[in-house]
C-alpha positions in Angstrom: -2.3 5.2 -5.9 -3.8 8.0 -3.8 -3.0 11.0 -1.8 -0.2 11.2 0.8 -1.2 13.7 3.4 1.3 15.5 5.5 2.0 13.9 8.9 -0.4 15.1 11.6 -2.1 17.6 9.3 -5.9 17.0 9.4 -6.6 19.8 6.9 -4.2 18.2 4.4 -5.9 14.8 5.0 -9.3 16.3 4.3 -7.9 17.9 1.1 -6.7 14.5 0.0 -10.0 12.8 0.7 -11.8 15.6 -1.3 -9.4 15.1 -4.2 -10.0 11.4 -4.3 -13.8 11.9 -4.1 -13.7 14.3 -7.0 -11.8 12.0 -9.4 -13.4 11.5 -12.8 -14.1 8.0 -14.0 -10.8 7.6 -15.9 -8.7 8.9 -13.0 -10.6 6.7 -10.5 -10.0 3.6 -12.7 -6.4 4.4 -13.1 -5.9 4.9 -9.3 -7.9 1.7 -8.6 -5.7 -0.4 -11.0 -2.5 1.1 -9.6 -3.7 0.3 -6.0 -4.5 -3.3 -7.0 -1.2 -3.7 -8.7 0.6 -2.4 -5.6 -1.4 -4.6 -3.3 -0.5 -7.7 -5.4 3.1 -6.7 -5.5 3.5 -6.2 -1.8 0.7 -8.2 -0.1 -0.1 -11.2 -2.2 -0.1 -14.6 -0.4 3.0 -15.6 -2.4 4.9 -12.5 -1.2 3.7 -13.0 2.4 4.9 -16.6 2.3 8.4 -15.5 1.1 8.6 -12.9 3.9 7.6 -15.5 6.5 10.2 -17.9 5.1 12.9 -15.1 5.4 11.9 -14.4 9.0 12.1 -18.0 9.9 15.4 -18.5 8.1 16.9 -15.5 9.8 15.6 -16.4 13.2 17.1 -19.9 13.0 20.5 -18.4 12.0 20.4 -16.2 15.1 19.6 -19.2 17.4 22.8 -21.0 16.5 
């Protein structure tokens, strides 16, 4: 889905940005599709609703 730079390492971050900018069309499309899949898996409205329901359910259990 991309490049994971080392924490607090601006040179590694720059290297990652350069790698992504140099992807060929096939690699770019593959990464793009993987990013979309990951976004839908973790951030879709349905997933967010379930997470909010869990938070509400857990908070009402703690109030009793």
